[in-house]
Phi, psi and omega in degrees: 000319178301320180296318179297315180297319179297317178295323177297318181293313180294317178297317178297318180296318180294314179296320179297314180296318180295318180297318179294320182294321188256000189296336181263008179285139173275144176289160178296324179222148174226148167280124189241151174286138184300335181294342179290349181277343185276156177286156175303145179264122185228123182230127179295142180225163173238098183226133181294156177295154177220169183241151173222144179244124179226129179060032179081004181245131181263127182249144173257124182248127178245101179295143179244316182218144166284139191218133174231129183233126170252135180188174177256125181283123181248345177196160179204162175218125177269119182294344179266007183285162183296333184273001178262127177235341185288324180298319178293318180298323183266007182055042182256091177264353184279326179275097187274335188201148168246132175241126173264123192229142172241160180204184175063223183298330178299332177272309187295330181256014181049044185290351179281348182297139183069018176239135177257131179248146175209157180239136169265195181292331179221016187226159168238131183236147173224150187215140174209149174266357183262118177293328178296314179296321181297315182285336178284332185281128180269109184286354175268003179237041172217142177212146171258124189245117173279113187262126183249137170198147173253003182268115183300322179294317178293322177300318179296317180295321177297319181287347176278348179294141182236158175301134183098348177287147173256126192227163167233128175245136175230141178170217184230129165293128191211157165264151174215156186205164170210166177231042180270103182075329178202167180274123179235137177208138174227136179263201180212148168287149177235008176226162182260000187259358180276162179220167176079200183299130180089002184273354182278150175273130174258113190241117170280111191275129172257331183206141173235134172230125173271109183285322182202130178284153175297168184300323170069018181297322181288327175297319177295319178298322179299313181290323176298317178298318179297320180294315179298317181296315180295318179296318179297318179295318177296319178297320180297318181290337182269351180288147176292148179289130178271123179256125180247000000 
């Protein structure tokens, strides 16, 4: 019995570590929804600015364009994570999450293969050692999206999105600002061909739809490992003490 419990603990620990290590990996191929091939829909609007209050800070949001984006999530950053400090420093509670998304040929031709994606506090980065992969990848079909919401339920749903998910986002490309202790303002990109500082889309989200979840094999392994490890630990604590 001691041997079985020990194997459960070690097996669970290995699966848990492997699942955590690989959970953000993109698969080599995905079955994709055809809507991911289309370009984002952007329509100019004339709408007055409005305010939202989050965490005791009132923000002014100025919509610029109605915007709909279909895409595959390749990287993300949670503004509430332990490694983020700039949102707190800037009193930015409205930007809950950044999603780095690809679409079009980058999806249909699996152009993300051999490319590594990562997210900073306000950036999406990609890297490859393959010149073939670099030239195949369309840099006008990737965007880093600063997602804004004052709705706690929508914020929770946004934070449930995982790398590999296929999504639809609807809302407004917008500027937002506050004057809490200091003047803060962030704008938005309105084209997909810009790069560098200011190239990210700032989207006040009205609706999120997850069209298809990622394959999630590593996520399942992570939870299986956690269950095995917890079961093994409970089993170990319930075993009689061996006296030698």
